[in-house]
C-alpha positions in Angstrom: 31.7 9.0 74.3 29.0 6.7 73.6 30.0 6.9 69.7 33.4 5.8 70.3 32.5 2.7 72.4 30.0 1.9 69.9 33.3 2.2 67.2 35.5 0.4 69.5 33.0 -2.3 69.9 32.3 -2.3 65.9 36.1 -2.8 65.7 36.2 -5.5 67.9 33.6 -7.5 66.0 35.1 -6.9 62.7 37.9 -8.2 64.2 36.5 -11.6 65.5 34.4 -12.4 62.4 37.6 -11.6 60.0 39.4 -14.4 62.1 36.7 -16.9 62.7 35.5 -16.7 59.1 39.8 -17.3 57.8 39.6 -19.8 59.9 36.5 -21.8 58.1 37.7 -21.1 55.3 40.6 -22.9 55.9 39.0 -25.9 57.2 37.1 -26.4 54.1 39.8 -25.6 51.8 41.5 -28.3 53.9 38.9 -30.5 53.7 38.7 -30.1 50.0 42.5 -31.3 49.7 42.0 -34.1 52.1 39.0 -35.0 49.5 41.3 -34.5 46.6 44.0 -36.6 48.5 41.8 -39.3 49.4 41.0 -39.6 45.6 37.2 -38.8 45.2 37.4 -36.7 42.5 39.3 -39.0 40.6 36.4 -41.2 38.4 33.7 -38.8 38.9 32.0 -39.7 35.9 31.7 -43.5 37.2 28.9 -43.0 39.9 25.8 -43.1 37.3 26.9 -45.9 35.3 27.4 -48.5 38.0 23.6 -48.8 37.7 25.0 -50.4 34.3 27.3 -53.0 35.5 25.9 -56.4 35.4 27.3 -58.3 38.5 26.3 -61.4 39.2 25.3 -62.7 43.2 
């Protein structure tokens, strides 16, 4: 009897973990798509050359 209760509990926890993992993955995928749409990855090499620019203030 205890084995059935434990197995049902494990199945419930597995389903909860699968749902949470899927939601977290979708959240990060959405953030990645937003970053691409926002232009965060347009010029990845540009940041290291900013120091060499001669800007007069």
